[in-house]
N, C-alpha and C positions, 0 to 999 in steps of 0.2 A: 504493500500500500504506500509506503513512504517513497519508494523509488518511482512509482507511478505518479504520485503527487508532485514530486520534484520535477519530473519530466514534463508533465502536462498542465499543472495548476500554478506552479510557482510564478509569481509576478504576472499573472494573467487574470482577466475578468472572465469567469466561468459561469455559464448557465447550466444548472443541473436539471435533467428531465427524467422523472420516473414515469415510465410508460408501461404500465401493467397491461396484461392481456390474458390470454389463455384461461385458466381457471377463474380469474377475477371477474371475467365476463359473466360467469354462470353461478357464482357462489351466492347462496341465499343470504339476504340481509346485508350484503357488502355493498360498498359504493361501486357504482358502475364506472369502469375505466373510460378514459377519453378515447375518441376516435382519432384516426390519423389526421383527419382534417382539423380537428381541434388542436392537436399538438403542433401541427405546422403553423396554424394561425398564431398560437402563443409564441412559438419560436420566432416567427417573423416580427411579431410585436416587440419582443425583447431586442432583436437585432436592430430594429429601427430606432428604438428608444435609448438603448445603452450601447456602449462600445464593447460588445461581447467578443472575446478572442476565441473561446472554445465552448462547445456544447457537449457536456458530459451526459451520455445516454445510459440509463439503467433500464433494461428490458429483458424479458425472457423469450421474447418472440423475435426470431431471426428476420422475419419479413419486415417488421417495424424498423429494425436497425438498417436493413438494406435500403428501405425507402429513404430514411433520413441521411444515410451516407451518400446516396445519389443526389439528394436535394441540396445538401450542405457539405460538399466533399472536402473542403479545407478546414472545416470547423469541428467536425464530429470526433469525439474521443470516447472510448469505452473500455471498461475493464474486461479482460479475457475470461468471462464466465460462460458456463454452458447455456446455449440457446438452442431452440428447436423450431421446426416448422410444424404447426398443428398437432403437437403432442404435449401432454402435460409432463414436464421435466421431473416432477416429483415421483411419479410412478414408473418412469422409463429409466431403468438402471443401465447406463451405458458405460460405467466406469467403476473401479474399485472405490469404496468409501463414498459412494455417490451422494447420499443424503448429508453426510458430514461436509462434503465439498460444496453442496448447494448452500448450506448454512454459512459456511466460511465466506463464500463469494458474496452473498447478499450483505453480510456484516461489513465486509470491506467496501462494497459499493455504498452502503449506508454511511460509513465513516467519510468516504470521499464526498458524498452529497453534503455532509455537514460542513465541508470546507469550500463549497461553492459560494458564489456571490448572490446568486438567485436560484430558486428551485421551483419548478413547475410540476404538477402532477395531481393525482387524486389523493384524497385523505386515506393514507394507509399507515400501518405500524412502522414501515420503513421511513416514511417522511416524518412522522411524529418523533421517532427516535433520533433521526438526523437533526431535527429541531432541538431536541434536548441536548445533544452533543454540541451543537453550535452555541447554545446558551452557556454551557459549561466552559467552552473555550473562548467565550466573548466574541464569537463571530457574529457579525451583523448581517444576517441573511434575510432576504425578502422571499417569503414563501407565497406562492400563488396557486391556489387550489382550483381545479376544474371539478365542479360539482354537477354530476349527472344524476344525482339522486341515488337511492338505494335499490338494489335488486329485490324482486319479489321473493317470498318464501315458498310460493307455490311451485312445485317441481316442474310442471309443464311451462308455466309462464317464465320462470327464471331462466330456463334453457334458451329461450328465444327473445327475451326482452331486449338485450343489448343489440342483437342482430337487427331486430325490427326497428328500434330507435335509430340505429346507424343509417338505415336507408330512408327513413322518413324525413321530410323537411321539418325544420323547427316549429313552423306554425301548425303542424299536425302532431306535435308531441315528440319529434325527433330531437337529437342533440343540438344545442345552441353553439354556434361557433364563437360568437363574440360574447 
């Protein structure tokens, strides 16, 4: 973590982006994660408003990282944690000590988020813990939450709610970009 920080964060203005997906989209009673459109809007807003040097991405979805690397090729940085396409990393054992490594990776990413200048994402334990660490270290971070509401506890509705809201326009109950 320290080597990564010194190489990518030191003397730079960094926007941290926690871009949850996969299981977060379908978890009962959890905050619905942002859409790609919402994240891009937020990143563009910060790039226009502040002199952002780097964008630190925390996501478990490889396709999200691919989209952002393509859109912001000279700004994106990320920790080398396990990502996947369309599979839940928690249940997919692809390496020795898999769950331990998942925990270690998200803790490192959380600590790095706590050292960003700005953080964007949905209200999650990762962002809340990064906020606590930033306070302990007297870092003045601006946290910007994307609030898409809570997912349903109904098993059928919760499985499709995020997908449905993602395709609907905001005036019909879809996600709001601004």
